[in-house]
N, C-alpha and C positions, 0 to 999 in steps of 0.2 A: 884128659888136656883142652882146652878150646884156642884155638890155632887165629888168630886176628892179621888183616889184611898191614896191622902196624908191627907184628913181628921184625924184628932186623931181615933175613933174608930176605920175605916176603916185600917186605920197604924195598930196597936196593933194589929189584926187580925192576918195582912200578917206575922207581924214579930214574930207570936204563928206559925201560922203558916209554920213558914219557917226554925223551931228548928225543931226535933225532940220530937217527944211528943210517951208519953205511957197513956194509958189507966186502970189504977187501976181494975178499977171494971170488965174488962170486959180481961185483961191481953193481951191487943195489944198495938203494938209497931206501930205507925204512920212515917213513912221515912216523911220527911223534904220537903217542894215542893217551888220551886222558882218560880219568873216574867219570862214570855215567852216572853214578848212582849215590857219590859220598864229597861231595862237594871241600868238607878238609881232605880228603884227600885231592882231590882233582887242583885245592889252590898250594898242595903243595911246589908243584912244577907251572909253572905258567908260559906255555909255547904257540908262538904263535901257529895258528890251523890244525893243530891239537885235536884226534878224531876221539869222541867221545866212545870209546872201545871196551874198555875195561869196566866189569861187572865185580865190585869189592864184593867178600861175602866175609865176614864174619861167625864162624861155624859158630855150632849151638847143639846142644841135644838138640832142642824142640825144633831149629831149623833139617837139621838133620832129620829128625820123625815126621816132619811133614813133606820133604823131598823125597822121604822111603813110600808113605803113603800116595802123593803123588805121582813118582814114577810106575807102583806096582798100579795104580787104578788105571795108565798108560799101555800099559800093557796086557790087563786085563780086556779094555775096553778096543783093545787092538788097533790106537793109535800113533805105537811105534813100529816101525817093519824090519826085520831085520834081515840081512843076508840071508843064505844058503847057509846049510853046513857045507866043509868045502867037498866031501862026494859027490854030493849034490852038485856041486859050484865044478868039481869036473869032472865029471860025467856030461851033464847037459852044457854051462855054458862055455871055459876054459877051453876043453878040447873042440869049444866050434873057433876057437881064435887065436890068426896066425900070427900074431905076434908072440903067444904063447906056446902053442907047437911048433912053429919054425925057427925058435931060438934051441941052440948046445946052451946058453948061459942057466946052469941050476939059479944065477942072481938076476935074473932080468925073469926066469919062471916066478921064483920064491914073490916077485915086486908083486906079480900079479893072484902069488895063492894066499899072500902075508894080507887081504880085508878080510876072509871066510875064514881063516884060519884065527885073526886076532876075534871074530862075533862069535868065533866058538868058544878060545878061553869068555871073553864075558860072558855070554852062558853058563858056562862051568863055575866062574866066580859067584858069579850071582847064586845061581842052584846051594852053590855051599857053603853061604853063609847063614850065620845065626842069627834068627829074630825073634825079640823080649820084646811086649810089654810090661812097662810098667804099673807096677797097681794101685801106686797113690800117686803117678802124674799122666796114666795112659799113652807115652813119651814111646814109642819103637825102641831100641836100642842094635842095631844093626855093629855083628863084631866075625871078626874070621873064624877060622877057626884051627888051628895049629900054628905052622907055615906058610897059609894060603895071604893071598892080599886084594882087597876091593876095588884098586886102582879104576880098575877100568868100569867098574859099576860105580865111583863116583865122577866118572867123569861123566858119564853115557849121564847117569842120574840128576848132578847136577845142572849141564846142558838141558835136560829134558824140562827142569821143574821153571829154568826161565826161562825154554820158549812159553809154558804155562804163563809166569808173569805176565808177560808178554802178551799171549793171549787177553788172560783179567787185562790187563788195562786198558786195552786194544789196541795196543800199535800191529798187532797182530790179527790181518781178519781174514776167513775164510776162503775170500776171494785173495789173496796172497798166497795161496798156494795151487802150484802149477801140478796138479799128478800126473806122471807119465810112466808110461813101460817100456824101458830098454831090451828090447831081445836081437843077440847078435845070431 
């Protein structure tokens, strides 16, 4: 089934994001956002000062195939660096962080561990997917096995594809990137 941004649930989320929101519990006001790539969607709600930050996607087998190919290419060309394994992080990074080692709170420690655990889940999730190339169309179809999920894979691969589109359109240049090594 193809999901469209115009599905009822998704459009109501867009409509909320297109208005100024106020979080009473935090006392924070969030500026309205608007769609950057779909004029019909952007014109649904017009709010002065809305920032074009929402990228609408109407998923299709072809688009998902293009995203899978792009993501695989980025990984094979080492254009995406993932975090180290949790075990490596524990030995080399977390063990040297005072905020991690000196806290008695398991919740606080989990805050520091979570990015590494999520990265491991992403890798596990991605390697568990099945990839099938349709002989008649050449489109690649990706499926989960059993009860497995592909939420992390979808988030990262779509994000990577969006960055690739920005690069192709000349919005991002190599000069825009700053490479840094962070060692604690």
